[in-house]
Each structure stands twice: as C-alpha cells, then as structure tokens.
N, C-alpha and C positions, 0 to 999 in steps of 0.2 A: 615402499613408502620412504620418504625422506626421514631420517632419524631425528631431524630437527623440527618436524611438523608439530604444531601446537593447536590445541582445541580450546575454545572458550567454554568453560564449564562452571556450574554453580552447584554447591553442596547443600545450600540452605536458601530459603526464600528471603527476599529483601530487595534493597536497591542495587544500583550498579556496583557498589563497593564489594558485594559478595562474589563478583565474577573473578575467575582465576584463569591463568594460562597454564595448561597442563599438556604433557605429551599426548598426542593423538593416539587413540587405541587402534592398533593395526589388526583388525579382524577380517576374516574372509568375507567376500561379498555374498550377500544373500540373493536369492532369485529376484531378477528384475532391477537390481541396483547398479548404480554407476558411481564411481569415485572420481573426483576432480580436484586438481590443485587450484586453490582459491587465490585470485589476485586482488579481489575487492569484494566487500559485502556492505549491504545497506542496512540501516537501522530503521525500525518501525516502533510506534508507540505500543503496539501489541506485545513487543518483546518485553517491555517493562511490566506489563500485566502478567505475562507468562512467568517472568522472573519472580513476581510476588505471589504466584499461585492463584491468580484472579482471572485467568483467561479461560477460553472455551475448553482447552485441553490442560489438565493439571500435570505438571512435570513429575516424573519419577526420579528422585534424587539418587546420585548426582545426575545432572542433565546438561545437555548442550543447548544452545540458544540460536535463534535466527532462522529465517527461511529464504532470504534473498542474497544470492552470491553469484559471482561470475568467475570463470577461469577456464582451464584446459583439462579435458578428460585424461585420466591416468590409468583407469582400469574399468572394465565392464564385466558383468556377470555373463556366463555362457549363453543365457537365453535372451540377452539384450541385442537387438539387431539394428536399432535406429541410431546408435552412437558408436563411435570408434575412438581408440586412443589418439589423442592429438586434436580432437574436435574442440572448438571454442563453444562454450555453453553457459547458460545462466539458469538458475533454479527458479521455479515457480513457487508462489506462496503456498505453504502448507504448514500444519502444526501436528506433529506426532511426537510421542515420547521417545521414539527410537532415533530420530534424526534432528540435526541442527547444523547449520552451515557456517557459523562464525568460527573462524580459525584459518589455518593455512591449508587445510585439506577438508573435504566434505564428502559424505556419502549419502545419496538420495535415491528414491525410486525413479526409474527412467521416465515414468508417467509425469513426474514433476520437474522435468528438465526440458529446456528448449535450446535449439541452436542459436548462437548469437549472431544477429545480422551484421554483415561486414561493415555497415555504415556506423556502427556504435563501437566506442571503446568499452573496456570492461567496467569502468566507473558508471557509464551510462547504462550498460547492459544489466547491471545489478539493481538499477533504479526504476525500471519501467513497469515491472509486472504487478506489484502490489497496487500502485496507484491507478494504473490504467485498467487493470482487470476489475478492481473495485468499482470504478466508474462505469465500465461496460456492463457488468452484471446489475448494477444499480439502475441503469437507464434502459437496458434492453432485456432485463430478466425480471427483477423485482418490481419494476415499473416499465412503462413504454413511452419514452420520450419521442415526440413527433416534431417535425420541422415547424418552426415558429412557436412552439411551446415556450413558456417562461419557466426556467429552472432557477431555484434559489439555492445557493451554496453558502452555508455558514462556516465560520472559521476557515475562510477560503485560502489563507496563506499557508496552511498546512500542506504537506505533500499530497494527501488525499484530496484536499480542496482544489489544489492546482490541477490535479489530474481530472477531477470532475468538471472544472471549467473547460479544459481542453477537449475532453470527450464530448461534452454537451454541445460545444461549438461545432465539432465535427458532424454532429447529428443535426445541425441546423437550428438549434434552440437559441433563444435569447437567455442570457444568464445574468443573474444578480449575485454579486459577491458581498459578503459582510466581513469586516475586520475591525479589530479594536485599534489598529495602527494606521493613522493617516499616511505615514511614510510608505506603506505597502500598497497604496491605491494604484499607482502607476504599474507596478509589477503585476497586479491582478488584471488590469486592463490588457497588458501585454499577453497574459495567459488566455485571454478570450472573453473576459467579463464585459458584458454590454454596459453595465453600471456597477458602481461600487458604493456601498453604504459604510461609512466610517464616522467617527466623532467629528462633528462639524459639517457633515454632508446633509443632503436632504434626508427626510425621514424614510424609514423602510417602507411605510405605507404609501407615501407619495411616489417613491421609486417603483414599487410594484405596480401601482396604477399606471404610471407613465410607460414603463417598459412593456407591460402586458397589454396595453391598450384597454385597460379596464377589465380584462378577463380574469386576472389573478394568477397565482403560482400553480402550475400544473404538477410539478414535482419539486419537493424540497429534499435536499441532501444535507441532513442536519447531524453534525458531529458533536454538538454542544450538550444536548440533553437539558436537564433542569427546566427553567421557565422559557427556554428559547422559543418553543412553538407558540406560546402565548403572544409573542411579538408579531406574528404574521397569520395566525389562525383565521382572523376575520378577512383575510385577503387571499384565500385559497380559491382556485378555480373549481367549478363543479366537478366532483369525482377525482379530486386531487389525491396524490399519494405523498405522504410524508415518510421519508426513510430515516429511521433512527439508527445511526452508525456508531454512536459512542457517547461518552459522558465527559467531555473536556471541562465542563462546568464543575465536575465532581459530584453531580447529583443525577438521579434517575429522571427521565423526562416526565413532566406533568402534562396531562392531556386535557385541553379545554373541550369538554364533551359537547356543549351546546354549539360552539362554532364549528366543530368537526361535523356534527349532524347537519347543520344548515348547508354545508358544502357537500354533504355526502362523501366526505373525505375519509381516507384510510390511513391509519398510522401503522407502519410495518417495520418491526425490528429487522435489521439487515446485517447479514454476515457474508462476506466474500467466500468463506470456506464452505458454506452450504452448496454453493454453485461449483466450486472447484472440485468437490467430491464426486461430481457427476461427469463422467468422461466426455459425453457429447457436448455438454456446456463448456467444459474446460477447453476442448479443441476449438470450439467456435470463438471463445474469448481470445485464445492465443492467436488465432488467425486474424481476428479484428485488429489486435494490437500490432501484430507483425506488419500487416498492410499499412497501418497508420504510420508506423515508424519508417517504413520504406518510402512513404510519401512525404516524410519530413517531420513527423511528431517527435519531440525531444523532451526529456525530463529536465527540470531545473535542479541543478546541484547546489544545495545551500552551503555545504562545507565538506571538506575532506579532512580526515585525521589519520595519523600514523597508527599502526597496529597496537603499539604499546600505549597509545593514548585513548583506548577504547572507553574507559570510565569517563574521561573528560568529554568524549563524544556524546555519551548518554546524558551527561549533565547539560551539554549544549542543547540537546533535544528538549530536556525538561524546562529550559529557560524560555522557550518559545520565541527566541530572538531571530532565529534563522528563517529563511524562506526557501523551501524546497528540501530535497533529500540530503541526509547526512550519510556519508560513505566513509568506510574505513579501508585503507590500503593495506595489503598484506605483503610481507617480504617475499621475494621471488623464491619459488620452490625449486629444488635441485633434483634433477633426475625424473624419469618417467617410468611408471610401473608397467609391467607387461600385462596384456589382456589375459583375464582368467578363463 
C-alpha cells in the first residue's frame, strides 16, 4: 500500500466538518475482500445521514464513509477469483460498519464490486450504481412498472430522481417530474420526463390527467415525505404503489387514508439495501444497469471536486443547487500491491 494513502474518517457524529483525512489502515485482506486504488468517489445523501448516526446502519466510531467509488484493483484475497490486480472496478452500494470507500484506497467485499465498462471513465463509473440500481429495484422489485404506465418522480432533479426518470423511460413508462426550480425543467425533459411540474406550470392534477389519459399515477417515486402524497393521492391509478424513499422535506410522510383506500393503493417504504442484500437480486440489477450503460445510458455529473475540498462538496450537496451526481477526484496512487 502507498504510504501516502489517506482515508476519510469520522470520530464523532455530526456534519461534514467532522470528517478527517487520516492514514489508511494497512490491514491484511479478509476472506472475500478486494482492495483497490480509488481514483474517484461519488457522494450520496445517505452519507450525511450515516455521518449523523441516522441511517439504516449505525457507524462504529471511528468509521469510514461512502459506498460508491471507482479505481484499479491492487490486491485480492486468496479466495477471490472474479477480480485480478490491475482490473478497473467500481463499488456497488452497501453500508457496513467495516467498510467505506472514500479515500485514496478502499477495501470492499468482492460481492459488492463490479468491472468498470470500457465506455465509462472513472467519474462516470462511480456515479451509476446508486441511482440506477435504486430505480431498477423500485420499478422492477418493490413495484412493477409496465409499458405505458404513468410514473411520478418527486424532487426529480436529484441524482436518484434523474436515475428514476431514465430507468422508467427505458421501461416504456410515461413520466412526470416535479421540481421547485423552473430553470431545471429542460434538464428533466432531457432526462426522459414526459412532463415537468414546476412553479408556473400546469397543476400536478391537470398534468397527471393529461399524461395518464385519465388513468392516474401507477407508481410514485417519492423522496419528499411530509405532505407530498397529499398532493396527488386523489390521482392515483387503481392498485397504485407509492414508494417512500426519503424525507427531503424533513418530515415523515403523512398518509391520506381515504384517498389511498379509494384507489386500493399501497404505500411502501423502500430501501435499495434490502434488495442489494439478496445475491440473486443484486446480480439481476447489476446486469440490467450494465446492459443499459452499454446501450448508451449515462449519469449526469453535477459537479466534481478535488480531494481536499470534500467538505465543500458535501456543502454543495446540501445546498440543492446542483443537478446530478457530485464526484470527488482522488490524487493518483503510486505503486500496485501484490495479490495476496
């Protein structure tokens, strides 16, 4: 391992300011693990919740952070046969207390690593899995999006929202995107939105009626929480699924029971990680994304930051001014470790 390798570590819960750059721990690889030199890693809102001790997995302090990175394999455990030193790879979304990929080197289970398609650079490679696997499992696992269904995506300018628009379009669905920014409307249409609802546009109700031909929303991909569902509950298709992905509003979702009962709709809390934990689903999701990328699917990169500007990168995420993924570039690693 390069003696100059650094890991992003936190010793206490808090905001981005508690993050520190520390020497990476040079420990022997455990069974099934792969180490790689990181050239770029992507930020996700879940990182901030993990940092504050509010996520699905509670960190054991001190802890590393992050689950999406790309780079080159530098070492493999003896029982790993799918990867070799020198392979270009990117890590799949996961949250454990033992692993974290933000830094100049990362060690992850081989089950949560994928070969990087030749058509992607490392900035793109570290930006595809979270958003596209979230959308895939939302639309082909937690719900079943069919061709010509109408899919509603709230907070659609987020990286998860953009991924949902792109994947729903690949599945043949009609998509309605919501955003608080009129300036982002064209970007959302370019990402596949059939229609965009924003301040000054037609109402959400009128848009749903027009796009769905009066049938209503079959699947809602709702990251807002709070009162968001109340804005479209009366316009759900019979048997609709509402996927609760987050609380960007800062509040738990409220459920309008009468409207949900009339539509015989289901509200389903959704987490990508429930699906990623199952090997068969993980493989099917990775294969779907791989084929889509080879056919031309690309992530939108909202901004890139230098390694030393990581805290500023997280503040940029918190500002909600960007559209697409925020990626941090790492200094080039020197030397390659021998296979173990």
